[in-house]
C-alpha positions as CSV (number, residue, x, y, z in Angstrom):
1,M,26.4,89.6,37.3
2,A,27.1,86.3,35.6
3,Q,29.8,84.3,37.2
4,G,32.1,81.9,35.4
5,K,33.7,81.8,32.1
6,L,32.1,82.1,28.7
7,K,31.7,78.8,26.9
8,V,33.9,78.6,23.9
9,K,33.0,76.2,21.1
10,S,35.9,74.0,20.3
11,K,37.0,73.6,16.8
12,L,37.7,70.2,15.1
13,P,41.3,69.3,14.4
14,S,42.5,70.1,10.9
15,G,42.9,66.4,9.9
16,A,39.4,65.3,11.0
17,K,36.8,64.4,8.4
18,V,33.5,66.2,8.3
19,K,30.3,64.0,7.8
20,K,28.0,65.2,5.0
21,A,24.4,65.7,5.9
22,K,22.1,63.2,4.3
23,G,19.2,64.4,2.2
24,K,15.6,63.8,3.0
25,A,14.2,60.3,2.3
26,V,11.2,61.7,0.3
27,T,11.6,64.8,-1.8
28,K,8.4,66.7,-2.8
29,R,8.1,68.1,-6.3
30,S,7.2,71.7,-6.4
31,N,4.9,71.1,-9.4
32,A,3.2,67.9,-8.1
33,P,-0.5,67.9,-9.0
34,V,-3.1,68.0,-6.1
35,K,-5.8,65.4,-6.2
36,S,-9.4,66.6,-6.4
37,K,-11.6,65.7,-3.5
38,A,-14.8,66.0,-5.5
39,Q,-14.7,62.4,-6.5
40,A,-14.3,61.2,-2.9
41,V,-17.1,63.4,-1.7
42,E,-19.4,62.2,-4.5
43,K,-18.5,58.6,-3.7
44,N,-19.3,59.0,0.0
45,K,-22.6,60.7,-0.8
46,M,-23.6,57.8,-3.1
47,K,-22.6,55.3,-0.4
48,S,-24.7,57.1,2.2
49,N,-27.7,57.3,-0.2
50,V,-27.5,53.5,-0.9
51,T,-27.3,52.7,2.8
52,K,-30.3,54.9,3.6
53,M,-32.3,53.2,0.8
54,V,-31.4,49.7,1.9
55,N,-32.2,50.5,5.6
56,A,-35.6,52.0,4.6
57,A,-36.5,49.0,2.5
58,A,-35.5,46.6,5.3
59,E,-37.5,48.5,7.8
60,Q,-40.5,48.6,5.6
61,Q,-40.3,44.8,5.2
62,L,-39.9,44.2,8.9
63,R,-42.9,46.5,9.6
64,A,-45.0,44.6,7.1
65,L,-44.1,41.3,8.7
66,A,-44.9,42.6,12.1
67,T,-48.3,43.8,11.2
68,N,-49.3,40.7,9.1
69,T,-48.4,38.1,11.7
70,P,-51.0,35.4,12.3
71,Q,-53.0,35.4,15.5
72,L,-51.6,33.7,18.6
73,S,-53.0,30.3,19.5
74,A,-54.8,29.9,22.8
75,A,-51.8,28.4,24.5
76,Q,-49.6,31.2,23.3
77,Q,-52.1,33.8,24.6
78,R,-52.3,32.1,28.0
79,A,-48.5,32.1,28.2
80,A,-48.3,35.8,27.2
81,T,-50.8,36.8,29.8
82,A,-49.6,34.5,32.6
83,P,-48.2,36.4,35.7
84,T,-44.5,36.3,36.0
85,A,-42.7,35.1,39.1
86,P,-42.8,37.7,41.9
87,A,-39.7,39.8,42.3
88,Q,-37.7,39.1,45.4
89,V,-37.8,41.9,48.0
90,K,-34.5,43.1,49.3
91,K,-34.4,43.5,53.1
């Protein structure tokens, strides 16, 4: 069984002032229009298409430059085929 007394809520004295509850800072209208997301979706699709096109063009240009490079000079070929320094062996 529960022991102890029941808690009784105290009442304010008769002369005390009661504070009024403040309203919400932002009130929502019940008939507020809902923005369509179709424009945002279309905008994002266009952005992604433009990005893809730009990236494809840049890649194509880089590939063309890479395949059309002039031949290396003799000194550059020797430097490219020269052995590198031996790697240090850990003991």
